C-alpha positions in Angstrom: 0.0 0.0 0.0 1.4 3.4 -1.0 0.0 6.5 0.8 0.9 10.0 -0.6 0.1 12.7 1.9 -0.4 16.1 0.1 -0.4 19.2 2.3 0.2 22.8 1.4 2.4 23.2 4.5 4.3 20.8 6.8 6.7 20.9 9.7 8.5 23.1 10.7 5.9 25.6 9.5 4.4 25.8 13.0 2.9 29.3 12.2 -0.1 27.5 10.8 -1.0 26.0 14.2 -2.8 22.7 15.0 -3.1 21.2 11.5 0.7 21.2 11.1 1.0 19.2 14.3 -1.8 16.8 13.4 -0.6 15.9 9.9 3.0 15.5 11.1 1.9 13.3 14.1 -0.2 11.1 11.8 2.6 10.5 9.3 5.1 9.8 12.1 2.8 7.3 13.8 2.2 5.6 10.5 5.9 5.2 10.0 6.3 3.8 13.5 3.7 1.2 12.7 5.5 0.2 9.5 8.7 -0.3 11.5 7.0 -2.4 14.1 5.2 -4.6 11.6 8.4 -5.2 9.7 10.3 -6.1 12.9 7.5 -8.5 13.9 7.3 -10.2 10.5 11.1 -10.1 9.9 10.1 -8.9 6.4 11.8 -6.7 4.0 8.8 -5.8 1.9 6.9 -2.7 2.8 3.7 -3.1 4.8 2.9 0.3 3.3 5.0 3.1 1.9 4.5 6.8 3.0 5.5 10.0 1.3 4.6 13.6 2.0 4.4 16.3 -0.7 4.3 19.8 0.6 5.5 23.3 -0.2 8.0 25.7 1.4 5.2 27.8 2.8 5.8 29.4 6.1 3.4 32.3 6.3 4.7 35.2 4.3 8.1 33.6 4.3 9.6 30.3 3.0 11.0 27.4 4.9 14.8 27.2 4.8 14.8 23.7 3.2 16.1 22.3 -0.1 13.2 22.3 -2.5 12.5 19.4 -4.9 14.5 16.8 -3.0 13.2 14.2 -0.7 14.4 14.5 2.9 13.7 12.8 6.2 11.7 14.9 8.8 11.3 13.1 12.1 11.6 9.8 10.2 9.1 10.8 7.4 10.1 11.2 3.7 9.1 14.7 2.8 9.6 16.6 -0.5 9.1 20.4 -0.3 8.4 22.3 -3.5 8.6 26.0 -4.2 5.4 27.9 -4.5 4.6 30.6 -6.9 1.9 32.3 -4.8 1.7 33.0 -1.1 -1.0 32.6 1.5 -3.5 31.1 1.0 -3.4 29.9 -2.6 0.0 28.1 -2.5 0.2 27.5 -6.2 3.1 25.1 -6.7 3.5 23.6 -10.2 6.5 21.6 -9.0 4.4 19.7 -6.4 1.7 19.0 -9.0 4.2 17.6 -11.5 5.8 15.6 -8.7 2.5 14.1 -7.7 1.7 13.3 -11.4 5.0 11.5 -11.8 4.4 9.5 -8.7 0.9 8.4 -9.8 2.0 7.5 -13.3 4.8 5.3 -11.9 2.5 3.6 -9.4 -0.6 2.9 -11.4 -0.5 -0.8 -10.7 0.1 -0.4 -7.0 -2.5 -0.1 -4.2 -2.2 3.7 -3.8 -4.2 6.4 -1.9 -3.8 10.1 -2.0 -4.5 11.7 1.4 -5.1 15.4 1.0 -5.1 17.7 4.0 -7.1 21.0 4.1 -9.0 22.6 1.2 -9.5 25.9 -0.5 -5.9 26.1 -1.7 -4.5 25.3 -5.2 -2.3 22.5 -3.8 -5.3 20.6 -2.4 -7.8 21.2 -5.2 -5.5 20.6 -8.1 -3.9 17.5 -6.5 -7.4 16.1 -6.1 -8.1 16.8 -9.7 -4.9 15.0 -10.8 -5.7 12.0 -8.6 -9.2 11.8 -10.0 -7.8 12.0 -13.6 -5.6 8.9 -12.8 -8.6 7.2 -11.0 -6.6 7.1 -7.7 -8.8 7.0 -4.6 -8.6 10.2 -2.5 -9.1 10.8 1.2 -9.7 14.4 2.1 -9.2 15.7 5.6 -10.7 19.2 5.3 -9.5 20.2 8.8 -12.2 22.7 9.3 -12.2 24.0 5.8 -15.7 22.7 4.8 -18.1 24.4 7.2 -20.6 27.1 6.6 -18.5 29.4 8.7 -15.3 28.9 6.7 -16.9 28.9 3.3 -18.7 32.2 4.1 -15.9 33.9 5.9 -12.6 34.9 4.4 -12.3 35.1 0.5 -15.9 33.9 0.3 -16.3 35.1 -3.4 -13.1 33.2 -4.5 -14.2 30.1 -2.7 -17.6 30.2 -4.4 -16.0 30.4 -7.8 -13.6 27.6 -7.1 -16.4 25.5 -5.7 -18.6 25.9 -8.7 -15.9 25.5 -11.3 -14.1 22.5 -10.0 -14.6 21.9 -6.3 -18.1 20.6 -6.3 -17.4 17.7 -8.7 -14.1 16.8 -6.9 -15.8 16.7 -3.5 -18.2 14.1 -4.8 -15.3 11.9 -5.8 -13.4 11.9 -2.4 -13.8 10.0 0.8 -13.9 12.5 3.7 -12.1 12.1 7.0 -13.7 14.3 9.7 -12.0 14.8 13.1 -15.2 15.1 15.2 -18.9 14.4 14.9 -19.5 18.2 14.8 -17.2 18.5 11.8 -19.0 15.6 10.1 -22.4 17.3 10.6 -21.0 20.6 9.2 -19.6 18.9 6.1 -22.8 17.0 5.3 -24.7 20.3 5.2 -22.5 21.3 2.3 -21.6 18.2 0.3 -22.4 14.4 0.0 -19.0 12.7 -0.5 -18.5 9.0 -1.4 -18.1 8.3 2.3 -17.3 10.1 5.6 -15.5 8.7 8.6 -14.8 10.2 12.0 -11.4 9.7 13.5 -9.8 12.0 16.1 -6.6 13.8 15.5 -3.4 12.4 16.9 -2.2 14.9 19.4 1.2 15.1 21.1 1.0 15.5 24.9 3.0 14.9 28.0 3.3 11.3 29.0 4.2 12.3 32.5 2.9 15.4 34.1 5.1 17.3 36.6 3.6 18.9 39.7 1.6 22.0 38.7 1.1 25.3 40.5 -2.0 25.7 42.7 -4.0 28.8 42.6 -2.8 31.1 45.4 -5.6 32.3 47.6 -6.3 35.9 46.9 -4.2 35.9 43.6 -5.9 36.7 40.3 -7.6 33.9 38.5 -5.2 32.9 35.7 -6.8 32.5 32.3 -4.9 31.4 29.1 -5.7 31.7 25.4 -3.3 29.7 23.3 -3.9 29.5 19.6 -3.5 31.4 16.3 -4.9 34.9 16.7 -7.6 35.4 14.1 -11.2 36.4 13.9 -12.7 33.0 14.3 -11.1 32.4 17.6 -13.4 34.8 19.4 -10.9 36.8 21.4 -13.0 39.9 21.0 -15.9 38.1 22.7 -13.6 37.0 25.4 -12.5 40.6 26.1 -16.2 41.6 26.4 -16.8 38.7 28.8 -13.8 39.6 30.9 -15.1 43.2 31.3 -18.1 41.7 33.0 -16.3 39.8 35.7 -16.5 41.0 39.3 -13.3 39.2 40.6 -9.6 39.5 40.1 -8.2 37.8 37.0 -5.3 37.9 34.5 -5.2 36.8 30.9 -2.2 35.4 29.0 -2.5 35.4 25.2 -0.1 33.0 23.5 0.1 32.9 19.7 0.6 35.1 16.7 -1.6 36.6 14.0 -1.8 39.3 11.4 -0.4 42.6 12.8 -3.4 44.7 11.8 -5.8 42.3 13.6 -3.7 42.0 16.7 -3.5 45.8 16.9 -7.3 46.0 16.6 -7.6 43.6 19.6 -5.2 45.6 21.6 -7.2 48.7 20.9 -10.4 46.9 22.0 -8.7 45.8 25.2 -7.7 49.4 25.9 -11.2 50.7 25.3 -12.5 48.2 27.8 -9.7 49.2 30.3 -8.4 45.6 30.3 -4.8 46.3 29.2 -3.2 46.1 32.6 -4.5 42.6 33.2 -3.5 41.1 29.8 -0.1 39.8 28.9 0.7 39.3 25.2 3.1 36.3 25.2 3.7 36.0 21.5 4.4 32.7 19.7 5.3 29.9 22.1 7.7 27.2 21.1 6.2 23.7 20.9 8.4 22.4 23.7 7.4 25.2 26.0 3.7 25.2 25.7 2.9 22.4 28.2 4.9 24.1 31.0 3.0 27.3 30.2 -0.4 25.6 30.3 0.4 24.1 33.7 0.7 27.5 35.2 -2.8 28.6 34.4 -6.1 27.8 36.1 -8.3 27.8 32.9 -7.7 27.6 29.2 -10.4 29.4 27.2 -11.2 28.9 23.5 -14.4 30.8 22.5 -14.1 30.0 18.8 -16.8 30.6 16.2 -15.8 27.3 14.6 -13.2 24.6 15.3 -13.2 21.1 13.7 -11.3 19.6 16.6 -9.0 21.9 18.6 -5.7 20.1 19.6 -5.0 22.7 22.3 -8.0 21.3 24.3 -6.4 17.8 24.5 -3.0 19.4 25.2 -4.3 21.5 28.1 -6.2 18.6 29.7 -3.1 16.4 29.3 -1.4 18.6 31.9 -4.5 18.9 34.1 -5.6 22.4 33.1 -9.4 22.7 32.9 -10.9 24.2 29.7 -13.8 26.5 28.7 -14.8 26.1 25.0 -17.6 27.5 22.9 -20.3 25.0 21.7 -18.9 25.4 18.2 -15.6 23.7 19.1 -15.3 20.1 17.8 -14.4 18.8 21.2 -17.2 20.6 23.1 -19.2 17.4 23.5 -16.2 15.6 24.7 -15.5 18.2 27.3 -19.2 18.1 28.4 -19.5 14.3 28.4 -16.3 13.8 30.4 -17.0 16.8 32.7 -13.5 18.2 32.0 -14.5 21.8 31.9 -17.2 24.2 30.8 -19.1 24.9 27.5 -20.6 28.2 26.5 -22.4 29.9 23.7 -20.8 32.9 21.9 -22.7 35.3 24.0 -20.2 37.4 26.1 -22.6 37.3 29.0 -22.7 33.5 29.0 -18.9 33.3 28.5 -18.5 35.5 31.6 -20.9 33.3 33.6 -19.0 30.2 32.7 -15.7 31.7 33.6 -17.2 32.7 36.9 -18.5 29.2 37.4 -15.0 27.9 36.8 -13.5 30.4 39.2 -15.9 29.4 42.0 -15.8 25.7 41.5 -12.3 25.0 42.8 -13.1 21.4 43.7 -14.0 20.6 40.1 -10.8 22.2 38.8 -8.8 20.2 41.3 -10.6 17.0 40.2 -9.8 17.8 36.5 -6.2 18.5 37.4 -5.9 15.1 39.1 -7.9 12.9 36.6 -7.7 14.6 33.2 -4.1 13.5 32.3 -4.9 9.8 32.6 -8.2 10.2 30.7 -6.5 11.9 27.8 -3.7 9.3 27.7 -6.3 6.6 27.4 -8.7 8.3 25.0 -6.0 9.6 22.6 -3.7 6.6 22.4 -1.6 6.8 19.3 -1.7 3.1 18.6 -5.5 2.9 18.7 -6.0 5.9 16.5 -3.5 5.0 13.9 -5.1 1.6 13.6 -8.3 3.4 12.8 -6.6 5.3 10.0 -5.1 2.0 8.6 -8.6 0.5 8.7 -9.9 3.5 6.7 -7.2 3.1 4.1 -7.8 -0.6 3.7 -11.6 -0.2 3.5 -11.3 2.3 0.7 -8.8 0.1 -1.3 -11.1 -2.9 -0.8 -14.1 -1.0 -2.1 
């Protein structure tokens, strides 16, 4: 079995947030399975073969990598290709030619093209090439096929792309959704060949060090850790914080477009919140878990999230979460009682933050139990087996 992962951006382009982590983690876990199976069977033949095709995209910049040549990234064979256009179109003729060459050379093999994200020219044109060669395609939209996303940024361009080529391509693909909420959102827009829900693979701490308790009388420590963009709901959080009647502090970790960040800072100033907000900037991947441990509550009031890796990461170190009902993991948080869920109404967000502040016993319980729950529910071996079953079921018709 040959699996070609196609993604417009790949490690170390961490500026793109959670999807970079999820795609990389999946490819690395698949490679570990290959190694383990080979060792068990004492076989030299490939159980399956994995390749990643990506671009040098790194926001407005380019990754400092050798383009057009396969290289090993954390054990995974990755080929980066130069792009002709920047965010978010990522037009890369080299990648498309590379994919075409791979498909022509492997026409008699069991082969799947697994495309990550949508609404960029890498994804859409790669899907068209795979369809031309009658190769099965799995599409992981990663939040790109929801009514919020299609009607938000560049809505006119998306509508044109969808009507010209996207609609027919999406009928050809098998969809992988990361949550039941994402599945429901997708089915409101398209009817693919099939749709399967499998959670993201998420990196988290295997062992949790002792974490700081809330000091009596100290401000309630709230954390936002994500890309800073409109859909994340930071403006709503600011309005909610202005309604609180107890002492609090907010740490904002992440980066975003300068104009939008400045508009948020102006809003915070107009609400007289500035002295209680710390802008932490982009946090290195290896530092984020220690950061999360030092807060009492992680808040993600997003207008739309297909999954939200940061929720799993926060709970893995015992930090309770507050999410909007439009976050893919909202039902998980609710069902496991690992935090609080709110609407997008700033008044309700403030009420849920207050409920978290007052319910110290629940936060202590989450701190003590959440790490083991996450370790069990997001076990790499179990999840990667589900992906393998998906690949096999598609190849077997």
